[in-house]
Structure formats: structure tokens, C-alpha cells
N, C-alpha and C positions, 0 to 999 in steps of 0.2 A: 357414492356409497360403496362400502366394502361388500364383496360377494366372494363365494368360493366356487370356482369353476372346476368341475370334475372332468379329468382327461382319462384317468384310470385310477385304480385303487391306491397306487403309490405315487400318483401325480395329481394333486389337488392344489390349485393355485389361488391365493388371495389376490383379487384384482379389483380395480375400480370400475364402476358402472354408473351411468347416469341415473338419477333418481327417477322412478316411474312417475308418469303424469296420469292422473286419474280422469276418467270421463264421467258423464252423468250416470248416476246410479251406483258408482263404484266407491271403494274405500282404499285408503293408504294405511297400512298397518306397520307399526314398528315391531319387529320381531324380537320378543324378549326371551324366548326359549324355542329351541328347534331340536327335536330328537333325531338321532341317526338310526334309520331303519335298516334292518338286516338285508332287505332287498337292495338298498343302495350300495351295499358292499358286494353284491353279486356281479362281479366284473363282467362275466360272460354275457350278462343280461343288459347291464348299463352301458357298456363301452360302445354298443351299436349306435347310440345317439350322442356320444360325446363329441366335442366338449359341451357341457351344459351345467346349469346351476340346479342341483338336486335339492331335496329336502321337502317333506310333505307332512311333517308332524309339528305344527307350529302353534304357539300361543303368543299373543301380543296386545299392543295398545293401539287403538285407532288415533291417528294423528291428523287425518284429513278425511272428510266425509262429503260426498255428493249424493248421499242416499238419506231420505227422510227418516228411515227407521233407526239409523245409528248416529251417535254423536261422538265428537272428539273426546278422548279420555276414557272411553269404555274399553273394558278388558274382554278379549274375545279369543275363542278357538275357531279356526277356519279350516274347513275341509277342502282339499285340493281337487277332489273329484265329486261332481254333483250330477244327479240324473235329471232328465228332462221332465219326468212325471207325465208324459203324454204318449210315449211309444208303446208298442205291444209288450215289451219286457217290463216296463214300469207298471203298466196296467195289470200285469199278471204277478206283481210283487217280486219281480226279478230285476230290481233296480241296478244291480251291479253288472248286468249284461247290456245296459243302455249305452248306445253309441256316444251320446253326449258325455256320459260319465267317463268313458275311456279317453275322450279327446280333450276334455277341459283341464285347466290347471290355473294356478295363480302365477303372477309375473314378478320376478324371474324364477323364483324357487325359494324354499325355506332357509337355505344356507346363505342368507343375505341380511343386511341390516333393516331393509324395508321391502315390503311386497305390495303390489297392486292387486286388489281383489276384484276380478271382473263382476259385472252385475249379476250374472247367473249364480256365482259363488256367494255373493252377498245375500241374494234372495233365498237360496236353497242350501247353503252350506256354512253359514256364519252363526255362531252360538255364543251368547253372553256367558262369561265365566263368573260363577257365583264367588263371593268372597271366601267361601270355604275351600276353593280350589286355587292353588298357586299356579303360576305360569308353568313351572316345570311339571306339575301334575297335569296341566292342560295338554302337554305333548303326548301323554299316554292315552288320550281319548280315542284317537284314530286306531292305534294298534289294539286296544281293548275292544273297540267296536268290530274290528275284523274278526276277532276271536268269538265275539257274541254272535255274529252272523254265521260263522262256521258251525258253531254248535247248534244254532237254530236250524241250519240246513240238514244236519244229521240227527236232530231230535234227541239230544242227550237228556236222559231222565234219571230219576232218583234210583231206580233199581239197576241201572246199567253198571257194568264194569268197563272202564275206559282206559285204554292204553295210549299214552302220549309219548311218542318217539322224538326225543330231543328236548332238553330242558334249558334252552336259552330263554330269552324274554318271551317269545311267542308261546313256547311250551309252558312256562310258568303262568302266563295269563290264562292258558287253557286249563291248567291244573286248578287255578283259583276258581274259574267259572264252573267247572265240572263239580267241584266240591260244594259250591254254592247251591247247585242243583241237587245235591245229596248223593251223587254217584261215588262209587269206589274208584280210585285213581291209581294206576300203576304208571310210573314214569321211568324213562331210560335216558342215558347219556353215556359218553365215554370219558367224561371229565369229572373228577371227584368233587371239585368245587360246585359244579352244577347239580350233581346228584345230591349234595348237601342242601343246596338251595331248593331243590324239588321237594325234599322232606320239610324244609322250613315253611314252604308255601302251601303245604297241605297234602302232598302225595302220601297215600297209604303205604306204598312200596316204591323204592327207587332202586333200579337194577342197572348194573354196568352193562352197556350194550356190547362190550367185547366178550362177555360171557354168554354161554349157551343158556337159553331159557325157553321153556315150553308152557305157554299159557293160552287160554282161549278167552277172548273178550268180545263184548257187544259192539264196541266202537273203537276204532283206531284213528288217532289224529297224528299225522306225520308233520312234525315241526322241525325237520332237518332236511337239508339237501343231500345228505349222505346216501349214496346208492344202496348200501347194504340195508338201510331202513326200509326200502321198498320190499325186499324179500321178507324182512321181519314182519312187516304189516300183513302180508298175505298169509304168513305162517301163523300169525296170532289171532286172526279174525275168526269168530265163531260162525256157525250157520246163520243165515239171514242177517249177518252183521254188516256194518257200513265202515268203509275206509275213507277218511277225508284227507286229501292232500292239501294241507294248509301251506306247506312249503313243497318245492319241487326240486328234483335233481337236474343236472344240466344235460342229461341224456334221456331218451325215450324210456317209458315205463313198460316192462313186460308183465303181462297178466297171465297167471297159471290158468289156462282155459278150463280144464276139467273141474278144478276146485271152484272157480268162478261160476260155472254152470250148475254143478250138482249141489253146491252149498248155498246157491242163490245169494251170492255176495254182491253188494252194491259198492261201486267205486266212484267217488265224486271229488270235486275240488271246490275251493272257496277263494274268491278274489275280492278284496276290498270290503266296503261296508255301505249299507244303505242308511238313509237319514234316520230311520227308527233305531238302528243299531247305535249310531252316534249319540242319539238322545239318551238311550239306555246306558251307554258307557259313561256319559257325563253324570248321570244320576248315581250310578254305582260308585264312581270316584267321589262325588260330592258327599254321599252318605257313608263313605269309608268302609263299604262292604269289601272293597279291595283297596289296600293302602298303596296307592300308585308310587309314592315317594320311595318305598322300600325296594322297588324294582330299578331304581336309578342308582348306578354304581359310580359313574364318572360325570363330572360337570366341568366343562371346558369353555374358554372363550372361542369365538369363531376362528381366530388366528391359529388355534391348535387343532383344527379339523383334521389335518393329516394324522396327527397322533390319535384322534378319535377313531378314524377309519382303521388304523392299525389295531387298535383295541378291539373293535368289532370284528375285524377279519381274523385276528388271532384266536378269538373266542376262548380265552383262558379265564382268569379270575375277574370276570366282568359281566354285567347285565346291560341295562340301557345306558347309553352315552348321550348326554344332552349338551347341546351347544348354547351359549348365551351371546348372540351376535352384537348386542349393544352394551356389553360389559367388557372390561379389560382387566385381566388378572383374577386368579382364583380367590384372593382375599375378598374382593368385591362380590364375586359370585357366591361365596360362602355366606356373606351377610345377607344377600338377597334371599337365599334359600331358607335361612333361619328365621327371617323376619317376615312372616306371612302378611302383616299389615302394609308392608312396602311393595307387595306384589298384587 
């Protein structure tokens, strides 16, 4: 089967790999759509474990099953990280801190034609896709779930003013969620295209981050790795406010100690999603409370993954890039995306 091996951002190679063999309790899934996550293009983070097959936002069709719960032909979304549900973190509802969640994955990765789903992922991370949800929309379940968890951690409420720094895909998802909760949302970016998208997706205000601005907000969600966003976050948070690092810079974060202490600021982070977040994300997409397809700007065959990574890395006029590993050519991809009954 064809897979895409990541060596570095500008060196991703299409190679042949043996088809995975599944064991008792496992599934073999044909990957119909696979989203490129912004974290996959964080070269400083990913290159440490290269070469490897990345990709963790997948939707596909079961082509072989050795699990009684699932049958061949069923359409599924599969989470790459699953908790054990037994450790102290899971029992305290902190599933994303679970060691099993951090170690697990599917084989070999979502940038491939087929993946083997280990039994733990089958039992605790496989979700049937309703007919209302297309394969490409299924790739948005995991990123949306991460945003759902992040806002659950910091308790975004109707009366809050929320500042979202960075209006890429994660920023737009956070904008949509905060607006669903009834909050006032202020978004920033340095790119005019993304500022326009921030307004389209519901931001009450969209501010160019290159310009000076002085506001105080109840919650700040950092959705960019830009170092200057760190300073802006602390500058903009009101007393008793919470800063969430949804994205992180490649250098350590400096905290202004006096403001942190006197203003009783909370600084926290968010990594991944718990099962309840994934379930909620699937329901939000199914009921069209967030139109996931609108967030997808580019659709490419697996063979064009290098182009996809450049689009994501350049962060210009683009949002989510989705790969279709089992389709060849954009004409065929276009037909798949338009005809919901075929997915």
C-alpha cells in the first residue's frame, strides 16, 4: 500500500509499505479522508521522531474486522489516542493526561491507504459515522473535539469576552464554539484572509495583530505558535482571567510575575481530547451547528501531500487541507465531496 513518510516539512516521500495484518479484536480501515493537522507541520516538534507516517484525523471504511462490534463496510471515524479509563487521571476526568492515551496510536498513521486499528482503539476510540456526516467532515471531529475540551477546561460562558489569538483552523473552531456558548469573541491574526474568515465564522471583532490594541478579556485562547502572541495574551487578560495555550511557541513561555500574582491570573494548556469531547464534536458536526465542510479549503490526493504541507506551513489563503489516500486526481475527489450518498 502507499504511505507518506515524513522526514521533514519539505521532504515527505510516497513509499510502499506492506498491508497491516490485523489480530483478534482489531480492524483494518481503508482511509477515505485524512486531515493535515497544524501540529504535523511543526517541524521542530515532529522531526525528533522522523522518519514516520504521520496523520491522526481520519475517516474511512472498515474492510476487515476481527471484532464482533463492527462489520465490513461500516463508515467510521477513529481516534488515534485513547485513554485506559482506569488510571488516576482517567478516574479524575483528566483523560488526556493518561499514559495510555499518550503512547497509543494506529498503525502506521493516517497518511496511508489503510490503517490497522489496535483493539484498545477499536473499543475506546472508534465511532460510527452517521449518513449526515461525510468522510471529509469526519476528519474535523478530532480537531473540533480538542477545541471543545479546551473551552471546557477554561469554562467559557455566555457572559465572557473571549480573545482568540490566531485565526487559522483551530482559531476558527474556537470562534465557532465560543459563539455557540453566547460569548463575545474578539479574534486576531496578521493575515487579511484569515481576519476575513474570522468575521465570516462569527467573530464580533477581528483585529490585525500587527497593530497595537488595548483590551481586557475574561478568557484568552492562544491558537498560534507566534512568540508575540504570548505577550499579547498576558497584556489582554483581565483580573481573575484564564489564558489557555491551545497552541505553543517553540520557546519557553515567560510569565510576568507581578501581574500573575496580583491579578490572580490562571495560565493553563490543553492537549488532545477525551472520549466525551469526541462524542460531542460528532454530534455538533452531525447537527450542523458547525458546518465542518466550510473549514476545508483544499482537497488533495495522497500523492500531493508535499503540496499540502506547504499550504499548511505557508499559512496564507488556506484553512484545513484534507487528503484522500484512496482517490487519484482532483476530479474524482470533487465528485466524492459533492455526492454525499457516495460517502
